[in-house]
C-alpha positions as CSV (number, residue, x, y, z in Angstrom):
1,M,-0.3,0.1,-0.2
2,K,3.1,2.2,0.7
3,R,4.0,2.0,-2.7
4,L,0.6,2.7,-4.5
5,A,0.2,5.7,-2.0
6,N,3.6,7.0,-3.7
7,G,2.6,6.6,-7.0
8,F,-0.5,8.3,-6.6
9,R,1.2,11.2,-4.7
10,S,3.2,11.7,-7.7
11,L,0.5,11.7,-10.3
12,G,-1.5,13.9,-8.6
13,L,-3.8,11.4,-6.8
14,S,-3.5,12.0,-3.3
15,L,-6.4,11.0,-0.8
16,C,-5.8,14.7,0.9
17,A,-3.7,17.7,0.3
18,S,-1.4,17.3,3.0
19,L,0.3,15.0,0.8
20,G,1.5,17.5,-1.3
21,L,1.3,19.1,-4.4
22,L,2.8,17.4,-7.7
23,S,6.7,17.7,-8.7
24,M,6.9,19.4,-11.8
25,A,10.3,18.2,-12.4
26,G,9.5,15.4,-14.5
27,P,12.1,12.8,-16.0
28,A,13.0,13.6,-19.6
29,A,10.4,11.3,-22.0
30,Q,12.5,8.8,-23.9
31,A,9.8,6.3,-25.3
32,L,7.0,8.0,-27.3
33,P,4.3,7.2,-30.0
34,G,6.4,6.2,-33.5
35,Q,8.9,4.1,-31.3
36,L,9.2,0.5,-30.7
37,N,6.8,-1.7,-28.8
38,E,10.3,-2.8,-26.7
39,E,11.9,0.6,-25.8
40,V,8.4,1.6,-24.8
41,E,8.5,-1.3,-22.6
42,A,11.5,-0.4,-21.1
43,W,11.0,3.0,-20.9
44,I,8.1,2.1,-18.7
45,Q,9.9,-0.3,-16.4
46,A,12.0,2.2,-15.6
47,H,9.5,4.8,-15.0
48,P,10.2,6.2,-11.3
49,T,6.4,7.6,-11.3
50,L,4.5,4.6,-13.3
51,R,6.5,2.1,-11.1
52,P,4.7,-1.1,-13.4
53,A,3.8,-3.8,-11.0
54,S,4.9,-7.7,-12.0
55,G,3.5,-8.9,-15.1
56,E,2.6,-5.5,-16.3
57,K,4.1,-4.0,-19.8
58,L,2.7,-1.9,-22.1
59,L,-0.7,-1.0,-19.7
60,V,-0.1,0.1,-16.1
61,R,-3.1,-0.2,-13.8
62,K,-2.7,1.4,-9.9
63,S,-5.7,2.0,-7.8
64,N,-5.4,3.0,-4.0
65,T,-9.4,2.5,-3.5
66,P,-12.3,1.7,-5.7
67,A,-12.8,5.6,-6.1
68,Q,-9.3,6.4,-7.3
69,R,-7.5,5.0,-10.2
70,F,-4.8,5.9,-12.8
71,T,-4.2,3.7,-15.6
72,F,-1.3,4.5,-18.5
73,Q,-1.3,2.6,-21.8
74,A,0.9,2.6,-24.6
75,S,-1.0,1.1,-27.9
76,V,-0.1,0.1,-31.4
77,F,-3.2,1.7,-32.8
78,P,-4.2,5.2,-33.5
79,P,-6.3,7.2,-31.2
80,G,-9.8,6.3,-31.4
81,R,-11.5,3.4,-32.6
82,V,-9.0,0.3,-33.5
83,A,-8.4,0.3,-37.1
84,P,-5.9,-2.1,-38.7
85,V,-2.5,-0.6,-38.7
86,D,0.5,-1.7,-40.7
87,S,2.5,-2.8,-38.3
88,K,2.0,-4.4,-34.4
89,G,5.6,-3.9,-33.4
90,I,5.5,0.1,-33.5
91,I,3.8,2.5,-30.3
92,R,1.3,4.5,-32.2
93,S,-0.7,6.3,-29.3
94,E,-0.2,6.5,-25.1
95,R,-2.5,7.1,-22.8
96,L,-3.3,8.3,-19.3
97,Q,-6.6,8.6,-17.5
98,L,-7.5,9.4,-14.1
99,F,-10.4,8.5,-12.2
100,D,-10.9,10.0,-8.7
101,M,-14.3,10.3,-6.8
102,V,-12.4,11.9,-4.1
103,N,-11.3,15.2,-5.8
104,G,-12.4,15.3,-8.5
105,I,-10.8,15.5,-12.6
106,N,-10.1,18.6,-14.5
107,R,-7.7,20.0,-16.9
108,N,-4.8,21.3,-14.5
109,R,-4.5,17.6,-13.3
110,L,-4.4,16.2,-16.6
111,E,-1.8,18.2,-17.6
112,E,0.6,17.9,-14.4
113,S,0.3,14.4,-15.0
114,L,1.5,14.6,-18.3
115,R,4.0,16.9,-17.1
116,A,4.9,14.2,-14.2
117,I,5.3,11.3,-16.9
118,Y,7.4,13.1,-19.8
119,G,8.9,15.9,-18.6
120,L,9.5,19.5,-19.6
121,D,9.8,19.2,-23.2
122,I,6.8,17.4,-23.9
123,Y,4.7,19.5,-21.3
124,Q,6.3,22.6,-23.6
125,D,5.3,21.0,-26.5
126,Y,1.8,20.7,-25.5
127,A,1.4,23.5,-23.8
128,Q,2.4,25.5,-27.1
129,A,0.4,23.4,-29.3
130,E,-2.2,24.9,-31.3
131,P,-5.4,23.7,-30.5
132,V,-7.4,22.4,-34.1
133,F,-10.4,21.1,-32.5
134,S,-12.9,21.9,-28.8
135,Y,-16.3,20.0,-28.3
136,P,-19.0,20.3,-27.4
137,T,-19.8,22.7,-30.0
138,P,-23.0,25.3,-29.3
139,Y,-24.6,23.2,-31.5
140,E,-24.1,20.3,-30.2
141,V,-25.0,21.4,-26.9
142,R,-28.4,22.1,-27.8
143,E,-29.0,19.3,-30.0
144,A,-28.2,17.0,-26.8
145,R,-30.5,19.4,-24.7
146,D,-33.2,18.8,-26.9
147,R,-32.8,14.9,-27.4
148,Q,-32.4,14.8,-23.7
149,T,-28.7,12.9,-23.9
150,P,-26.3,14.5,-21.2
151,L,-23.7,12.3,-21.7
152,Q,-23.1,13.8,-25.0
153,M,-23.2,17.0,-23.3
154,A,-20.9,15.6,-20.4
155,L,-17.9,14.9,-23.0
156,Q,-15.7,17.9,-23.2
157,G,-12.6,17.7,-25.0
158,E,-10.0,19.3,-27.4
159,I,-7.4,18.4,-29.8
160,R,-4.1,19.9,-30.2
161,V,-1.3,19.7,-32.3
162,G,2.3,20.9,-31.4
163,N,5.4,20.3,-32.9
164,R,5.9,16.7,-32.2
165,F,3.0,15.2,-31.3
166,G,-0.9,15.4,-31.5
167,Y,-2.9,15.8,-27.9
168,W,-6.2,14.8,-27.2
169,L,-7.8,16.0,-23.7
170,E,-11.4,14.6,-22.4
171,I,-13.2,15.0,-19.7
172,A,-16.6,13.4,-18.6
173,Q,-17.8,17.2,-16.7
174,P,-21.4,16.5,-15.9
175,A,-23.6,19.8,-16.3
176,D,-23.9,20.2,-12.3
177,G,-21.3,18.5,-10.0
178,K,-18.0,17.5,-10.4
179,A,-15.8,15.9,-12.8
180,Y,-14.7,12.3,-11.8
181,S,-13.1,11.1,-15.0
182,G,-10.8,11.9,-17.7
183,H,-7.9,11.3,-20.4
184,L,-5.0,13.0,-22.0
185,V,-3.5,11.1,-25.1
186,V,-0.4,11.7,-26.5
187,F,-0.2,10.3,-30.3
188,A,1.4,10.5,-34.0
189,K,0.7,13.6,-36.0
190,E,-0.3,11.4,-39.1
191,Y,-3.4,10.5,-36.9
192,L,-5.0,13.5,-36.3
193,D,-7.5,13.6,-39.4
194,K,-8.7,10.0,-38.4
195,L,-9.3,11.3,-34.4
196,E,-10.8,14.6,-35.5
197,T,-13.0,13.0,-38.1
198,E,-14.1,10.2,-35.4
199,L,-15.0,13.1,-32.8
200,R,-16.8,15.4,-35.4
201,N,-19.3,12.6,-36.2
202,R,-19.6,10.7,-32.7
């Protein structure tokens, strides 16, 4: 349990504020989309923040309680819907997901987790990235209200494109109350059009 608690503290998933703020001096990223599975797996195994359990390779799960969970997954598939790929030996997207019913989830916590995992260079690429698509649009909000589909309104997200990678941030934000779940995906920029099209047509 002590190991799990330390991992959650590093990722901003502490049970109480007394555990301290997330350290902003994250390690330099050594494995990202475009690299071989084996390279990314070795990086995950040696990562001081991810700290995978025995048997975890490209997928790391941490859970302090059922109400607080963190997942990191490196995938051979591009972001969005699963689609055929030419080679399954190359990582195309990496996803970090937070679920916290105690403290809630917001954009800042996802961004801090990105920096904790990847370090300053990737964080700056994200921070300086150009937003290319945000949702829901005002039209989608009106449509969701008319159709009484609150889930459509709750999913708030953005795609950004940096010099090195694309980034997809999404938070499930109910109209009233606290958001408990969100994810941030780092992906190869060649899949930008695929992801944007899928989100627009979702």
